[in-house]
C-alpha positions as CSV (number, residue, x, y, z in Angstrom):
1,L,20.3,-3.2,33.6
2,R,17.0,-4.9,34.4
3,K,15.9,-2.1,36.6
4,T,16.5,0.7,34.1
5,I,13.2,2.2,33.1
6,R,12.5,4.2,30.0
7,G,11.1,7.6,30.8
8,R,7.7,8.7,29.5
9,N,9.1,11.1,26.9
10,E,12.5,9.4,26.5
11,N,13.4,8.5,22.9
12,V,14.0,4.8,22.1
13,R,17.5,5.5,20.9
14,T,18.5,7.4,24.0
15,F,17.1,4.6,26.1
16,Y,19.2,2.1,24.1
17,I,22.3,4.2,24.5
18,K,21.8,4.5,28.2
19,L,21.4,0.7,28.5
20,Y,24.4,0.1,26.2
21,N,26.6,2.3,28.5
22,L,25.4,0.4,31.6
23,S,26.0,-2.9,29.9
24,K,29.6,-1.9,29.0
25,K,30.2,-1.1,32.7
26,A,28.4,-4.2,34.0
27,Y,30.2,-6.6,31.6
28,P,33.6,-5.0,30.7
29,G,36.0,-6.5,28.2
30,D,35.7,-8.5,25.0
31,N,35.4,-11.9,26.8
32,H,31.9,-11.0,28.1
33,A,30.6,-9.6,24.8
34,A,28.0,-12.4,24.2
35,V,26.6,-12.1,27.8
36,R,26.6,-8.3,27.5
37,N,24.7,-8.4,24.2
38,H,22.2,-10.9,25.5
39,A,21.6,-8.8,28.7
40,L,21.3,-5.6,26.7
41,R,18.7,-7.2,24.4
42,D,16.7,-8.5,27.3
43,A,16.8,-5.3,29.2
44,F,15.9,-3.2,26.1
45,V,13.0,-5.4,25.0
46,N,11.5,-5.9,28.5
47,N,11.8,-2.3,29.6
48,I,10.5,-0.5,26.5
49,H,7.1,-0.4,28.3
50,D,4.9,-1.1,25.3
51,A,3.5,-4.6,25.3
52,Q,2.8,-4.8,21.6
53,I,6.2,-3.5,20.5
54,S,8.0,-5.8,23.0
55,A,6.1,-8.8,21.6
56,R,7.0,-7.8,18.0
57,L,10.6,-7.6,19.0
58,R,10.6,-10.9,20.8
59,E,9.2,-12.6,17.6
60,E,12.6,-12.0,15.9
61,P,15.4,-13.6,17.9
62,D,17.8,-13.6,15.0
63,L,18.2,-9.9,14.8
64,D,21.2,-8.3,16.4
65,N,21.0,-5.4,18.9
66,E,21.3,-2.6,16.4
67,A,18.6,-4.2,14.2
68,I,16.4,-4.5,17.2
69,L,17.0,-0.8,18.0
70,E,16.0,0.1,14.4
71,R,12.9,-2.1,14.5
72,A,11.8,-0.6,17.8
73,A,12.3,2.9,16.5
74,L,10.3,2.2,13.4
75,L,7.5,0.6,15.4
76,M,7.4,3.5,17.9
77,N,7.3,6.0,15.0
78,C,4.4,4.1,13.4
79,K,2.5,3.9,16.6
80,N,3.0,7.6,17.3
81,A,1.9,8.5,13.8
82,S,-1.2,6.4,14.1
83,Q,-2.2,8.0,17.4
84,T,-1.8,11.6,16.3
85,K,-4.7,13.5,15.0
86,T,-4.7,14.1,11.3
87,L,-4.4,17.7,10.5
88,T,-6.1,19.2,7.5
89,V,-3.6,20.8,5.2
90,N,-4.7,23.3,2.5
91,T,-8.3,23.4,3.4
92,V,-10.7,24.1,0.6
93,A,-13.2,26.9,0.8
94,E,-16.8,26.0,0.3
95,G,-17.1,27.7,-3.1
96,E,-14.2,25.6,-4.4
97,S,-15.9,22.3,-3.5
98,S,-18.7,23.0,-5.9
99,K,-16.1,23.6,-8.6
100,D,-14.5,20.2,-7.8
101,K,-17.9,18.5,-8.1
102,K,-18.4,20.1,-11.5
103,I,-15.0,19.0,-12.7
104,E,-15.7,15.5,-11.5
105,K,-19.0,15.4,-13.4
106,I,-17.3,16.7,-16.6
107,L,-14.5,14.1,-16.2
108,E,-17.1,11.3,-15.8
109,L,-19.0,12.5,-18.9
110,M,-15.7,12.6,-20.9
111,V,-14.7,9.1,-19.7
112,S,-18.1,7.6,-20.6
113,S,-18.1,9.3,-24.0
114,V,-14.6,7.9,-24.7
115,M,-15.7,4.5,-23.7
116,S,-18.7,4.6,-25.9
117,I,-16.6,5.8,-28.9
118,N,-14.1,2.9,-28.3
119,A,-17.0,0.4,-28.1
120,A,-18.4,1.8,-31.4
121,I,-15.0,1.5,-33.1
122,K,-14.6,-2.1,-31.9
123,D,-18.1,-2.9,-33.1
124,T,-17.4,-1.4,-36.5
125,K,-14.1,-3.4,-36.8
126,N,-16.0,-6.6,-35.9
127,R,-18.7,-5.9,-38.5
128,T,-16.0,-5.2,-41.1
129,S,-14.1,-8.4,-40.3
130,N,-17.3,-10.4,-40.3
131,T,-18.4,-9.2,-43.7
132,A,-14.9,-9.9,-45.1
133,K,-15.1,-13.4,-43.8
134,I,-18.5,-13.9,-45.4
135,E,-17.3,-12.6,-48.7
136,T,-14.2,-14.8,-48.7
137,Q,-16.1,-18.0,-48.0
138,P,-16.5,-20.3,-51.0
139,Q,-20.0,-20.5,-52.6
140,S,-21.6,-23.8,-51.6
141,G,-24.6,-23.5,-53.9
142,H,-26.9,-22.5,-51.0
143,S,-28.5,-19.1,-51.0
144,Y,-31.0,-17.4,-48.8
145,Q,-34.4,-16.8,-50.2
146,E,-35.5,-14.5,-47.4
147,P,-34.3,-10.9,-47.0
148,K,-31.1,-10.5,-45.0
149,I,-32.5,-8.2,-42.3
150,S,-32.0,-8.9,-38.6
151,S,-33.9,-7.1,-36.0
152,G,-32.2,-4.0,-34.7
153,L,-29.2,-4.2,-37.2
154,P,-28.8,-2.2,-40.3
155,E,-29.1,-4.0,-43.7
156,Y,-25.9,-4.9,-45.4
157,P,-25.6,-5.0,-49.2
């Protein structure tokens, strides 16, 4: 078991199956199941020939052999996917990229106008609620002698 080496293009699952069959021959019967599973795990983790994946598999001693196989397959797929070159799908012609830029500009203008409208609505609601509060306050006998004009704000009646 320990001398079994995973081939360069050999799938992780086929390597595990090969080790499983060898472990069944090396440790036959149900009375050697614990030793067989331990030897299978050690051989699989040590001979996977990827130091990072082996280390990740060793970090989880509680997993059974099938879970180790699934984790190794997942890690191998992730590693292979990260190493492959990204292919461009549905490439865009140069003329269409200018259309995309125009659409993005239009969307930005629309979003900014909606935001300014919302801000104006909130401001109007705040002014309305403030004037309602002022009108409902009881008269205390004090009155302003100066005009009620603030800088930059419209005059209220």
